[in-house]
MARBA-3410 file (N, C-alpha, C, O; in Angstrom, 1 decimal):
103
53.1,73.3,71.9,51.7,73.2,71.5,51.2,74.6,71.2,51.4,75.5,72.0 ~ 50.5,74.7,70.1,49.9,76.0,69.7,48.5,75.9,70.1,47.7,75.0,69.6 ~ 48.0,76.9,70.8,46.6,77.0,71.2,46.1,78.4,70.8,46.9,79.3,70.8 ~ 44.9,78.5,70.6,44.3,79.9,70.3,42.8,79.9,70.4,42.2,78.8,70.5 ~ 42.3,81.1,70.3,40.8,81.2,70.3,40.3,81.9,69.1,39.1,81.7,68.7
41.1,82.7,68.4,40.6,83.3,67.2,41.8,83.6,66.3,42.9,83.6,66.7 ~ 41.4,83.8,65.0,42.4,84.0,64.0,41.7,84.8,62.9,40.6,84.4,62.5 ~ 42.2,85.9,62.5,41.5,86.7,61.5,42.2,86.7,60.2,41.7,87.2,59.2 ~ 43.5,86.3,60.1,44.2,86.2,58.9,45.0,84.9,58.8,45.2,84.2,59.8 ~ 45.4,84.6,57.6,46.2,83.4,57.4,47.6,83.7,57.8,48.3,84.5,57.2
48.1,83.0,58.9,49.4,83.3,59.4,50.5,82.8,58.3,50.4,81.7,57.8 ~ 51.4,83.6,58.0,52.4,83.3,57.0,53.8,83.0,57.5,54.6,82.4,56.9 ~ 54.0,83.4,58.8,55.4,83.2,59.3,55.3,82.8,60.8,54.3,83.2,61.5 ~ 56.3,82.1,61.3,56.4,81.8,62.7,57.7,82.4,63.2,58.7,82.3,62.5 ~ 57.7,83.0,64.3,58.9,83.6,64.9,59.2,82.8,66.2,58.3,82.6,67.0
60.4,82.3,66.3,60.8,81.6,67.5,61.9,82.4,68.1,62.9,82.8,67.5 ~ 61.8,82.7,69.4,62.8,83.4,70.2,63.3,82.6,71.3,62.5,82.0,72.1 ~ 64.6,82.6,71.5,65.2,81.8,72.6,66.2,82.8,73.3,67.0,83.4,72.7 ~ 66.1,82.9,74.6,67.1,83.6,75.4,68.0,82.6,76.1,67.5,81.7,76.8 ~ 69.3,82.7,75.8,70.2,81.8,76.4,71.6,82.5,76.7,72.1,83.2,75.8
72.0,82.4,78.0,73.3,83.0,78.4,73.3,84.5,78.0,74.4,85.0,77.6 ~ 72.2,85.2,78.2,72.2,86.6,78.0,72.1,87.0,76.5,72.1,88.2,76.2 ~ 71.9,86.1,75.6,71.8,86.4,74.2,70.4,86.0,73.8,69.8,85.0,74.3 ~ 69.9,86.7,72.8,68.6,86.4,72.2,68.8,85.8,70.8,69.4,86.5,70.0 ~ 68.2,84.7,70.6,68.3,84.0,69.3,66.9,84.1,68.6,65.9,83.6,69.3
66.8,84.5,67.4,65.6,84.6,66.7,65.6,83.8,65.4,66.6,83.7,64.8 ~ 64.5,83.2,65.1,64.3,82.5,63.9,63.0,82.8,63.3,62.0,82.7,64.0 ~ 63.0,83.2,62.0,61.7,83.5,61.3,61.6,82.5,60.1,62.6,82.4,59.4 ~ 60.5,81.8,60.0,60.4,80.8,58.9,58.9,80.8,58.5,58.0,81.2,59.2 ~ 58.7,80.3,57.2,57.3,80.3,56.7,56.5,79.4,57.6,56.9,78.3,58.1
55.2,79.8,57.8,54.3,79.0,58.6,53.5,78.0,57.7,52.3,77.8,57.8 ~ 54.3,77.3,56.8,53.7,76.3,56.0,53.9,75.0,56.7,54.8,74.8,57.4 ~ 53.0,74.0,56.3,53.1,72.7,56.9,53.5,71.7,55.8,52.9,71.8,54.7 ~ 54.4,70.8,56.1,54.6,69.7,55.1,53.4,68.8,55.2,52.7,68.7,56.2 ~ 53.1,68.1,54.1,51.9,67.3,54.1,51.8,66.3,55.2,50.7,66.1,55.8
52.9,65.7,55.6,52.9,64.7,56.7,52.6,65.3,58.0,52.2,64.6,59.0 ~ 52.8,66.7,58.2,52.5,67.3,59.4,51.1,67.8,59.6,50.6,68.1,60.7 ~ 50.3,67.8,58.5,48.9,68.3,58.5,48.0,67.1,58.9,47.6,66.3,58.1 ~ 47.8,67.0,60.2,47.0,65.9,60.8,45.7,66.2,61.3,44.8,65.3,61.4 ~ 45.4,67.4,61.7,44.1,67.8,62.3,43.3,68.6,61.2,43.9,69.1,60.3
42.0,68.7,61.4,41.2,69.4,60.4,41.7,70.9,60.2,41.7,71.3,59.0 ~ 42.1,71.6,61.2,42.5,72.9,61.1,43.9,73.0,60.4,44.2,73.9,59.6 ~ 44.8,72.0,60.7,46.1,71.9,60.0,45.9,71.7,58.5,46.5,72.4,57.7 ~ 45.0,70.8,58.1,44.8,70.5,56.7,44.2,71.8,56.0,44.7,72.1,54.9 ~ 43.3,72.5,56.7,42.7,73.7,56.1,43.8,74.7,55.9,43.9,75.3,54.8
44.7,74.9,56.9,45.7,75.9,56.9,46.8,75.5,55.8,47.2,76.4,55.0 ~ 47.1,74.3,55.8,48.1,73.8,54.8,47.6,74.0,53.3,48.4,74.6,52.5 ~ 46.4,73.7,53.1,45.9,73.8,51.7,45.7,75.3,51.4,46.0,75.7,50.2 ~ 45.3,76.1,52.3,45.1,77.5,52.0,46.4,78.2,51.9,46.5,79.1,51.0 ~ 47.4,77.9,52.6,48.7,78.5,52.5,49.3,78.2,51.1,49.9,79.1,50.5
49.1,77.0,50.6,49.6,76.7,49.3,48.9,77.5,48.2,49.5,78.0,47.3 ~ 47.6,77.6,48.4,46.8,78.4,47.4,47.3,79.9,47.5,47.4,80.5,46.4 ~ 47.5,80.4,48.7,47.9,81.8,48.9,49.3,82.0,48.2,49.4,83.0,47.5 ~ 50.2,81.1,48.5,51.6,81.3,48.0,51.6,81.2,46.4,52.5,81.8,45.8 ~ 50.7,80.4,45.9,50.8,80.2,44.4,49.9,81.2,43.7,49.9,81.3,42.4
49.1,82.0,44.4,48.3,83.0,43.7,49.1,84.1,43.2,50.0,84.6,43.8 ~ 48.9,84.5,41.9,49.6,85.5,41.3,49.1,86.9,41.5,49.8,87.9,41.4 ~ 47.8,87.0,41.8,47.1,88.3,41.9,46.9,88.7,43.4,46.6,87.9,44.2 ~ 47.2,90.0,43.7,47.0,90.5,45.0,45.6,90.4,45.5,45.4,90.0,46.7 ~ 44.6,90.6,44.6,43.2,90.5,45.0,42.9,89.0,45.4,42.1,88.8,46.3
43.4,88.1,44.6,43.2,86.7,44.9,43.8,86.3,46.2,43.1,85.6,47.0 ~ 44.9,86.8,46.5,45.6,86.6,47.9,44.7,87.1,49.0,44.5,86.5,50.0 ~ 44.2,88.3,48.8,43.3,88.9,49.8,42.1,88.1,50.0,41.6,87.9,51.1 ~ 41.5,87.6,48.9,40.3,86.8,49.0,40.6,85.5,49.7,39.8,85.1,50.6 ~ 41.7,84.9,49.4,42.1,83.6,50.1,42.3,83.9,51.5,41.9,83.1,52.4
43.0,84.9,51.9,43.3,85.3,53.2,42.0,85.5,54.0,41.9,85.0,55.1 ~ 41.1,86.3,53.5,39.8,86.6,54.2,39.0,85.3,54.4,38.5,85.0,55.5 ~ 38.8,84.5,53.3,38.0,83.3,53.4,38.6,82.3,54.4,37.9,81.7,55.1 ~ 39.9,82.2,54.3,40.6,81.2,55.2,40.5,81.7,56.6,40.4,80.8,57.5 ~ 40.7,83.0,56.9,40.5,83.4,58.2,39.1,83.1,58.8,39.1,82.6,60.0
38.1,83.2,58.0,36.7,82.8,58.5,36.6,81.3,58.7,36.1,80.9,59.7 ~ 37.2,80.5,57.8,37.1,79.1,57.9,37.9,78.6,59.1,37.5,77.7,59.8 ~ 39.1,79.2,59.3,39.9,78.8,60.5,39.2,79.2,61.8,39.3,78.5,62.8 ~ 38.6,80.3,61.8,37.8,80.8,63.0,36.8,79.7,63.3,36.6,79.3,64.5 ~ 36.0,79.3,62.3,35.0,78.2,62.6,35.7,76.9,63.0,35.2,76.3,64.0
36.7,76.6,62.4,37.4,75.3,62.7,37.9,75.3,64.2,37.8,74.4,64.9 ~ 38.5,76.5,64.6,39.0,76.6,65.9,37.9,76.6,66.9,38.1,76.1,68.1 ~ 36.7,77.1,66.6,35.6,77.0,67.5,35.1,75.6,67.7,34.8,75.1,68.8 ~ 35.0,74.9,66.6,34.6,73.5,66.6,35.5,72.6,67.4,35.1,71.7,68.1 ~ 36.8,72.9,67.3,37.8,72.1,68.0,38.4,72.8,69.2,39.6,72.6,69.5
37.6,73.7,69.8,38.0,74.4,71.0,38.6,73.5,72.1,38.1,72.4,72.3 ~ 39.7,73.9,72.7,40.4,73.1,73.7,41.3,72.0,73.2,42.1,71.5,74.0 ~ 41.3,71.8,71.9,42.2,70.8,71.4,43.5,71.5,70.9,43.5,72.7,70.6 ~ 44.6,70.7,70.9,45.8,71.3,70.4,45.6,71.8,68.9,45.0,71.0,68.1 ~ 46.0,73.0,68.6,45.9,73.5,67.3,47.3,73.4,66.6,48.3,73.7,67.2
47.3,73.0,65.3,48.5,73.0,64.5,49.7,72.3,65.2,50.7,72.9,65.3 ~ 49.5,71.0,65.5,50.6,70.3,66.2,51.9,70.2,65.3,53.0,70.2,65.8 ~ 51.7,70.2,64.0,52.8,70.2,63.1,53.7,71.4,63.2,54.9,71.3,63.2 ~ 53.0,72.6,63.3,53.8,73.8,63.5,54.4,73.8,64.9,55.6,74.3,65.0 ~ 53.8,73.3,65.9,54.4,73.2,67.2,55.6,72.4,67.2,56.6,72.7,67.8
55.6,71.2,66.5,56.8,70.4,66.4,57.9,71.1,65.6,59.1,71.0,66.0 ~ 57.5,71.8,64.6,58.5,72.5,63.8,59.2,73.6,64.6,60.4,73.8,64.6 ~ 58.3,74.3,65.4,58.9,75.4,66.2,59.8,74.8,67.3,60.8,75.3,67.6 ~ 59.4,73.6,67.9,60.2,73.0,68.9,61.6,72.5,68.3,62.6,72.7,69.0 ~ 61.6,72.0,67.1,62.8,71.6,66.5,63.7,72.8,66.3,65.0,72.7,66.5
63.1,74.0,66.0,63.9,75.2,65.9,64.5,75.6,67.2,65.7,76.0,67.3 ~ 63.7,75.6,68.3,64.2,75.9,69.6,65.3,74.9,70.0,66.3,75.4,70.5 ~ 65.1,73.7,69.7,66.2,72.7,70.1,67.5,73.0,69.3,68.6,72.8,69.9 ~ 67.4,73.4,68.1,68.6,73.7,67.3,69.2,75.0,67.9,70.5,75.0,68.0 ~ 68.4,76.0,68.2,69.0,77.2,68.7,69.7,77.0,70.1,70.6,77.8,70.5
69.2,76.0,70.9,69.7,75.9,72.2,70.7,74.7,72.3,71.2,74.4,73.4 ~ 71.0,74.1,71.2,72.0,72.9,71.2,73.4,73.4,71.6,73.8,74.5,71.2 ~ 74.1,72.6,72.3,75.5,73.0,72.6,76.4,72.7,71.5,77.6,72.9,71.5
END
């Protein structure tokens, strides 16, 4: 479960780390959500903004999207304080952990 209190930028990557038998396994993947995973208002906002960000050709456009989305996500997270945030990303991260720890 992903929880938080504030966000100032559009997160672009998720890092998962697992320590097992003295070894550290790391996985880095895009923090995008598949459409079926975007179920909460903040998920939907993040998913749509991530797609706009990734498809923007201009660096200034990306900066504008990033700044505006950070403000929108901040408001969304305050409105939904105490609720699980980004359950789709949590499920995706857990699948990665499960894969890294599978025998």
